[in-house]
TIKOL-633819 format. One record per residue (C-alpha): chain; x, y, z. Coordinates in nm, 2 decimals, m for minus. Layout:
BEGIN
{"A", {X, Y, Z}}
...
This chain:
BEGIN
{"A", {m1.42, m1.73, m2.80}}
{"A", {m1.19, m1.76, m2.50}}
{"A", {m1.21, m1.47, m2.25}}
{"A", {m0.91, m1.41, m2.03}}
{"A", {m0.88, m1.14, m1.77}}
{"A", {m0.53, m1.05, m1.65}}
{"A", {m0.51, m0.85, m1.32}}
{"A", {m0.20, m0.64, m1.24}}
{"A", {m0.08, m0.34, m1.04}}
{"A", {0.20, m0.09, m1.06}}
{"A", {0.37, m0.17, m0.73}}
{"A", {0.69, m0.31, m0.88}}
{"A", {0.75, m0.34, m1.25}}
{"A", {0.76, m0.72, m1.24}}
{"A", {0.38, m0.74, m1.21}}
{"A", {0.31, m0.52, m1.52}}
{"A", {0.59, m0.69, m1.71}}
{"A", {0.44, m1.03, m1.65}}
{"A", {0.10, m0.91, m1.74}}
{"A", {0.22, m0.76, m2.07}}
{"A", {0.41, m1.07, m2.16}}
{"A", {0.11, m1.29, m2.11}}
{"A", {m0.12, m1.05, m2.30}}
{"A", {0.12, m1.01, m2.59}}
{"A", {0.18, m1.39, m2.62}}
{"A", {m0.20, m1.45, m2.62}}
{"A", {m0.23, m1.19, m2.89}}
{"A", {0.01, m1.39, m3.11}}
{"A", {m0.11, m1.74, m3.02}}
{"A", {m0.48, m1.67, m3.03}}
{"A", {m0.56, m1.34, m3.19}}
{"A", {m0.93, m1.41, m3.17}}
{"A", {m0.93, m1.45, m2.79}}
{"A", {m1.08, m1.17, m2.58}}
{"A", {m0.78, m1.07, m2.36}}
{"A", {m0.82, m0.78, m2.11}}
{"A", {m0.54, m0.65, m1.89}}
{"A", {m0.65, m0.44, m1.59}}
{"A", {m0.50, m0.25, m1.30}}
{"A", {m0.80, m0.23, m1.08}}
{"A", {m0.61, m0.05, m0.80}}
{"A", {m0.52, 0.24, m1.04}}
{"A", {m0.88, 0.24, m1.17}}
{"A", {m1.04, 0.24, m0.82}}
{"A", {m0.81, 0.48, m0.64}}
{"A", {m0.67, 0.71, m0.92}}
{"A", {m0.44, 0.97, m0.78}}
{"A", {m0.43, 0.81, m0.44}}
{"A", {m0.29, 0.49, m0.60}}
{"A", {m0.02, 0.70, m0.78}}
{"A", {0.08, 0.86, m0.45}}
{"A", {0.10, 0.52, m0.29}}
{"A", {0.31, 0.38, m0.58}}
{"A", {0.56, 0.66, m0.54}}
{"A", {0.57, 0.62, m0.17}}
{"A", {0.65, 0.25, m0.23}}
{"A", {0.94, 0.33, m0.46}}
{"A", {1.08, 0.58, m0.21}}
{"A", {1.04, 0.33, 0.07}}
{"A", {1.22, 0.04, m0.10}}
{"A", {1.51, 0.26, m0.22}}
{"A", {1.56, 0.50, 0.08}}
{"A", {1.43, 0.30, 0.37}}
{"A", {1.49, m0.07, 0.29}}
{"A", {1.49, m0.17, 0.66}}
{"A", {1.15, m0.02, 0.71}}
{"A", {1.02, m0.20, 0.40}}
{"A", {1.18, m0.52, 0.52}}
{"A", {0.98, m0.50, 0.84}}
{"A", {0.66, m0.44, 0.65}}
{"A", {0.73, m0.73, 0.42}}
{"A", {0.79, m0.96, 0.71}}
{"A", {0.47, m0.84, 0.88}}
{"A", {0.27, m0.91, 0.57}}
{"A", {0.43, m1.26, 0.54}}
{"A", {0.34, m1.35, 0.89}}
{"A", {m0.02, m1.23, 0.89}}
{"A", {m0.25, m1.52, 0.99}}
{"A", {m0.54, m1.38, 0.78}}
{"A", {m0.51, m1.14, 0.49}}
{"A", {m0.88, m1.06, 0.46}}
{"A", {m0.88, m0.81, 0.74}}
{"A", {m0.62, m0.60, 0.57}}
{"A", {m0.81, m0.62, 0.24}}
{"A", {m1.11, m0.44, 0.38}}
{"A", {m0.94, m0.11, 0.27}}
{"A", {m0.98, m0.23, m0.09}}
{"A", {m1.36, m0.25, m0.11}}
{"A", {m1.35, m0.03, m0.43}}
{"A", {m1.13, m0.28, m0.60}}
{"A", {m1.35, m0.57, m0.48}}
{"A", {m1.66, m0.40, m0.61}}
{"A", {m1.50, m0.32, m0.95}}
{"A", {m1.37, m0.68, m0.98}}
{"A", {m1.71, m0.82, m0.90}}
{"A", {m1.87, m0.60, m1.16}}
{"A", {m1.62, m0.69, m1.43}}
{"A", {m1.65, m1.07, m1.37}}
{"A", {m2.03, m1.05, m1.36}}
{"A", {m2.05, m0.85, m1.68}}
{"A", {m1.77, m1.01, m1.89}}
{"A", {m1.78, m1.36, m1.75}}
{"A", {m1.42, m1.45, m1.83}}
{"A", {m1.31, m1.81, m1.87}}
{"A", {m0.98, m1.76, m1.70}}
{"A", {m0.86, m1.49, m1.45}}
{"A", {m0.48, m1.45, m1.41}}
{"A", {m0.36, m1.27, m1.10}}
{"A", {0.00, m1.13, m1.13}}
{"A", {m0.05, m0.92, m0.81}}
{"A", {m0.12, m1.12, m0.50}}
{"A", {m0.42, m0.94, m0.34}}
{"A", {m0.65, m1.02, m0.63}}
{"A", {m0.65, m1.39, m0.55}}
{"A", {m0.76, m1.32, m0.20}}
{"A", {m1.04, m1.08, m0.33}}
{"A", {m1.16, m1.36, m0.56}}
{"A", {m1.17, m1.60, m0.26}}
{"A", {m1.39, m1.34, m0.08}}
{"A", {m1.62, m1.30, m0.37}}
{"A", {m1.66, m1.65, m0.49}}
{"A", {m1.51, m1.89, m0.23}}
{"A", {m1.23, m2.14, m0.29}}
{"A", {m1.13, m2.22, m0.65}}
{"A", {m1.27, m2.55, m0.76}}
{"A", {m1.20, m2.59, m1.13}}
{"A", {m1.52, m2.42, m1.23}}
{"A", {m1.55, m2.11, m1.44}}
{"A", {m1.38, m1.88, m1.42}}
{"A", {m1.06, m2.08, m1.37}}
{"A", {m0.82, m1.89, m1.14}}
{"A", {m0.45, m1.88, m1.20}}
{"A", {m0.18, m1.70, m0.99}}
{"A", {0.14, m1.61, m1.17}}
{"A", {0.41, m1.55, m0.91}}
{"A", {0.65, m1.28, m1.02}}
{"A", {0.92, m1.33, m0.75}}
{"A", {1.17, m1.61, m0.70}}
{"A", {1.27, m1.82, m0.39}}
{"A", {1.19, m1.57, m0.12}}
{"A", {0.81, m1.57, m0.17}}
{"A", {0.58, m1.38, 0.06}}
{"A", {0.30, m1.60, 0.19}}
{"A", {0.04, m1.36, 0.05}}
{"A", {0.12, m1.52, m0.29}}
{"A", {0.01, m1.87, m0.20}}
{"A", {m0.21, m1.86, 0.11}}
{"A", {m0.51, m1.83, m0.12}}
{"A", {m0.69, m2.07, m0.34}}
{"A", {m0.61, m2.11, m0.71}}
{"A", {m0.65, m2.37, m0.98}}
{"A", {m0.29, m2.33, m1.07}}
{"A", {0.02, m2.14, m0.95}}
{"A", {0.26, m2.05, m1.24}}
{"A", {0.62, m2.02, m1.13}}
{"A", {0.95, m1.90, m1.29}}
{"A", {1.18, m2.18, m1.18}}
{"A", {1.21, m2.51, m0.99}}
{"A", {1.37, m2.34, m0.69}}
{"A", {1.05, m2.14, m0.63}}
{"A", {0.84, m2.45, m0.68}}
{"A", {1.02, m2.63, m0.40}}
{"A", {0.95, m2.33, m0.17}}
{"A", {0.58, m2.35, m0.24}}
{"A", {0.57, m2.73, m0.20}}
{"A", {0.75, m2.69, 0.14}}
{"A", {0.48, m2.44, 0.24}}
{"A", {0.21, m2.70, 0.17}}
{"A", {0.11, m2.63, m0.19}}
{"A", {0.02, m2.95, m0.38}}
{"A", {0.26, m3.02, m0.67}}
{"A", {m0.05, m3.09, m0.89}}
{"A", {m0.14, m2.71, m0.87}}
{"A", {0.21, m2.60, m0.98}}
{"A", {0.34, m2.53, m1.33}}
{"A", {0.69, m2.41, m1.40}}
{"A", {0.71, m2.23, m1.73}}
{"A", {0.96, m1.96, m1.66}}
{"A", {0.88, m1.59, m1.62}}
{"A", {0.64, m1.45, m1.89}}
{"A", {0.88, m1.20, m2.05}}
{"A", {0.79, m1.03, m2.37}}
{"A", {0.76, m1.26, m2.67}}
{"A", {1.03, m1.06, m2.83}}
{"A", {1.28, m1.24, m2.62}}
{"A", {1.18, m1.57, m2.79}}
{"A", {1.22, m1.40, m3.13}}
{"A", {1.58, m1.31, m3.05}}
{"A", {1.67, m1.64, m2.90}}
{"A", {1.94, m1.82, m3.10}}
{"A", {2.04, m1.51, m3.29}}
{"A", {2.41, m1.42, m3.24}}
{"A", {2.39, m1.04, m3.19}}
{"A", {2.62, m1.03, m2.89}}
{"A", {2.99, m1.00, m2.99}}
{"A", {3.20, m1.30, m2.90}}
{"A", {3.48, m1.09, m2.75}}
{"A", {3.60, m0.74, m2.65}}
{"A", {3.53, m0.45, m2.64}}
{"A", {3.30, m0.58, m2.36}}
{"A", {2.96, m0.43, m2.37}}
{"A", {2.82, m0.32, m2.03}}
{"A", {2.45, m0.23, m1.99}}
{"A", {2.36, m0.03, m1.68}}
{"A", {1.99, m0.01, m1.61}}
{"A", {1.88, 0.25, m1.36}}
{"A", {1.54, 0.17, m1.23}}
{"A", {1.28, 0.41, m1.09}}
{"A", {1.38, 0.55, m0.76}}
{"A", {1.75, 0.47, m0.81}}
{"A", {1.87, 0.83, m0.84}}
{"A", {2.20, 0.75, m0.66}}
{"A", {2.29, 0.49, m0.92}}
{"A", {2.38, 0.76, m1.18}}
{"A", {2.72, 0.81, m1.01}}
{"A", {2.82, 0.46, m1.09}}
{"A", {2.82, 0.55, m1.46}}
{"A", {3.12, 0.77, m1.40}}
{"A", {3.32, 0.47, m1.29}}
{"A", {3.19, 0.23, m1.55}}
{"A", {3.29, 0.46, m1.83}}
{"A", {3.65, 0.44, m1.71}}
{"A", {3.69, 0.07, m1.75}}
{"A", {3.93, 0.01, m2.05}}
{"A", {3.83, m0.19, m2.35}}
{"A", {3.45, m0.15, m2.29}}
{"A", {3.15, 0.01, m2.44}}
{"A", {2.88, 0.14, m2.19}}
{"A", {2.51, 0.19, m2.24}}
{"A", {2.30, 0.34, m1.96}}
{"A", {1.92, 0.33, m1.96}}
{"A", {1.75, 0.58, m1.73}}
{"A", {1.37, 0.52, m1.78}}
{"A", {1.14, 0.82, m1.76}}
{"A", {1.33, 1.00, m1.48}}
{"A", {1.44, 1.32, m1.65}}
{"A", {1.66, 1.43, m1.35}}
{"A", {1.85, 1.11, m1.37}}
{"A", {1.89, 1.14, m1.74}}
{"A", {2.03, 1.49, m1.71}}
{"A", {2.28, 1.37, m1.44}}
{"A", {2.40, 1.08, m1.65}}
{"A", {2.43, 1.29, m1.96}}
{"A", {2.64, 1.54, m1.77}}
{"A", {2.87, 1.25, m1.66}}
{"A", {2.89, 1.13, m2.02}}
{"A", {2.98, 1.48, m2.15}}
{"A", {3.26, 1.51, m1.90}}
{"A", {3.39, 1.16, m1.96}}
{"A", {3.70, 1.09, m2.17}}
{"A", {3.53, 0.77, m2.29}}
{"A", {3.19, 0.85, m2.42}}
{"A", {2.89, 0.62, m2.38}}
{"A", {2.53, 0.59, m2.48}}
{"A", {2.24, 0.72, m2.27}}
{"A", {1.89, 0.59, m2.34}}
{"A", {1.56, 0.72, m2.18}}
{"A", {1.24, 0.51, m2.18}}
{"A", {1.27, 0.24, m2.44}}
{"A", {1.09, m0.06, m2.57}}
{"A", {1.41, m0.21, m2.70}}
{"A", {1.52, m0.38, m2.38}}
{"A", {1.52, m0.73, m2.54}}
{"A", {1.76, m0.62, m2.81}}
{"A", {1.98, m0.43, m2.56}}
{"A", {2.01, m0.73, m2.33}}
{"A", {2.08, m0.96, m2.62}}
{"A", {2.35, m0.74, m2.76}}
{"A", {2.54, m0.67, m2.43}}
{"A", {2.78, m0.89, m2.24}}
{"A", {2.67, m0.81, m1.89}}
{"A", {2.40, m0.62, m1.71}}
{"A", {2.45, m0.40, m1.40}}
{"A", {2.12, m0.33, m1.22}}
{"A", {1.90, m0.40, m0.91}}
{"A", {1.75, m0.73, m0.84}}
{"A", {1.40, m0.65, m0.95}}
{"A", {1.18, m0.94, m1.05}}
{"A", {1.14, m0.83, m1.41}}
{"A", {1.49, m0.71, m1.45}}
{"A", {1.65, m1.04, m1.33}}
{"A", {1.41, m1.26, m1.54}}
{"A", {1.46, m1.05, m1.85}}
{"A", {1.84, m1.08, m1.81}}
{"A", {1.79, m1.46, m1.78}}
{"A", {1.57, m1.47, m2.08}}
{"A", {1.83, m1.29, m2.29}}
{"A", {2.11, m1.51, m2.13}}
{"A", {2.29, m1.19, m2.02}}
{"A", {2.49, m1.23, m1.70}}
{"A", {2.41, m0.99, m1.43}}
{"A", {2.59, m0.79, m1.16}}
{"A", {2.33, m0.69, m0.90}}
{"A", {2.41, m0.36, m0.73}}
{"A", {2.09, m0.33, m0.51}}
{"A", {1.87, m0.58, m0.34}}
{"A", {1.54, m0.47, m0.18}}
{"A", {1.49, m0.68, 0.13}}
{"A", {1.22, m0.94, 0.10}}
{"A", {1.10, m1.00, m0.25}}
{"A", {1.43, m0.92, m0.43}}
{"A", {1.65, m1.14, m0.21}}
{"A", {1.53, m1.45, m0.39}}
{"A", {1.60, m1.29, m0.73}}
{"A", {1.96, m1.23, m0.62}}
{"A", {1.99, m1.58, m0.48}}
{"A", {1.88, m1.72, m0.82}}
{"A", {2.17, m1.54, m0.99}}
{"A", {2.43, m1.64, m0.74}}
{"A", {2.31, m2.00, m0.68}}
{"A", {2.32, m2.07, m1.06}}
{"A", {2.66, m1.88, m1.09}}
{"A", {2.50, m1.66, m1.36}}
{"A", {2.66, m1.34, m1.22}}
{"A", {2.72, m1.19, m0.88}}
{"A", {2.61, m0.94, m0.62}}
{"A", {2.82, m0.62, m0.57}}
{"A", {2.65, m0.36, m0.35}}
{"A", {2.90, m0.08, m0.37}}
{"A", {3.05, 0.10, m0.67}}
{"A", {3.39, m0.03, m0.58}}
{"A", {3.25, m0.39, m0.56}}
{"A", {3.09, m0.35, m0.91}}
{"A", {3.41, m0.23, m1.07}}
{"A", {3.60, m0.52, m0.90}}
{"A", {3.34, m0.77, m1.02}}
{"A", {3.36, m0.65, m1.38}}
{"A", {3.74, m0.65, m1.37}}
{"A", {3.74, m1.01, m1.26}}
{"A", {3.48, m1.10, m1.53}}
{"A", {3.68, m0.95, m1.81}}
{"A", {4.02, m1.09, m1.70}}
{"A", {4.18, m1.37, m1.89}}
{"A", {3.99, m1.30, m2.21}}
{"A", {3.66, m1.30, m2.02}}
{"A", {3.70, m1.64, m1.87}}
{"A", {3.46, m1.57, m1.58}}
{"A", {3.22, m1.39, m1.80}}
{"A", {3.20, m1.69, m2.03}}
{"A", {3.13, m1.92, m1.74}}
{"A", {2.85, m1.69, m1.63}}
{"A", {2.71, m1.68, m1.98}}
{"A", {2.71, m2.06, m2.02}}
{"A", {2.53, m2.10, m1.68}}
{"A", {2.26, m1.84, m1.74}}
{"A", {2.19, m1.99, m2.08}}
{"A", {2.10, m2.31, m1.91}}
{"A", {1.82, m2.15, m1.71}}
{"A", {1.70, m1.92, m1.98}}
{"A", {1.33, m1.97, m2.09}}
{"A", {1.27, m1.70, m2.34}}
{"A", {0.95, m1.86, m2.47}}
{"A", {0.78, m1.88, m2.13}}
{"A", {0.50, m1.64, m2.22}}
{"A", {0.40, m1.85, m2.52}}
{"A", {0.39, m2.17, m2.31}}
{"A", {0.18, m1.99, m2.05}}
{"A", {m0.05, m1.86, m2.32}}
{"A", {m0.11, m2.21, m2.46}}
{"A", {m0.17, m2.34, m2.11}}
{"A", {m0.43, m2.08, m2.04}}
{"A", {m0.61, m2.14, m2.37}}
{"A", {m0.63, m2.52, m2.29}}
{"A", {m0.79, m2.47, m1.95}}
């Protein structure tokens, strides 16, 4: 029986999203495999970890320049081991799990784990357990992701592969499967659930810490010949604010709290308006839903935005006025620009990536 350990953390939804995608695909492809998904930082530090997670969200949303400086400082570190001394609890827990369960494969979707494995067991050398790093960002990749040893690096796209090769990573260690989104995206692929024409369906996704984004809904609801859906996650204050805007709006719209129906929502809307988070951008690509990016966190999210603009799969609009102008252009001439975006994003869509990754891990 194959044993696979997936290591994640809650600092950015992309890590957990990738971990869940791989776990769920393995459950479908090999139901007899022993698959465990663990957040050792949450397990080791408990409430302290939650405080740190919230501070991270506040930092990237309210002090992006400060976060940019921290991100650059991490990227330029000559040696990450000195900084990892603070995570001795995680190291000890990881050592105990590997010693007890003896997994065949360890998949790291959060970069510090690969460095902790190097400390515990030395460089990866194709012996058990096989060590795989699944990179959840695109193009602007912090060096902490790849300045470690691994049997393989799994990447979302060729553009990111070129970055790692330029940094000195051997092509033989790289596999480009796409981002491991939920297998539900693959199940929806090819089904025509998105209307071919107007009214244009706009999906606004408000991520954690994006409280100021609620005001944009007021302006989106005023665009003629459209239907608006706003997701607000678990933030009750944001939900109340958006519901208040909806109740006062002449053109009503749908407000959704925390939901597991994101694959269906993306597949049934014409365009997504949201921040350039790793999971958000990759899920939009998997659903072939063009994207207007209205926030870019310096560092890790810059590459995600570049992926959308370089492939002409949407655009970046960092103010409410720019978002409305971008949507107006997209819907003009019977949605000519929107159709162009849709065709381009479909070309880079890999909704079955998690299944491909699952099969790859099982073959190691």
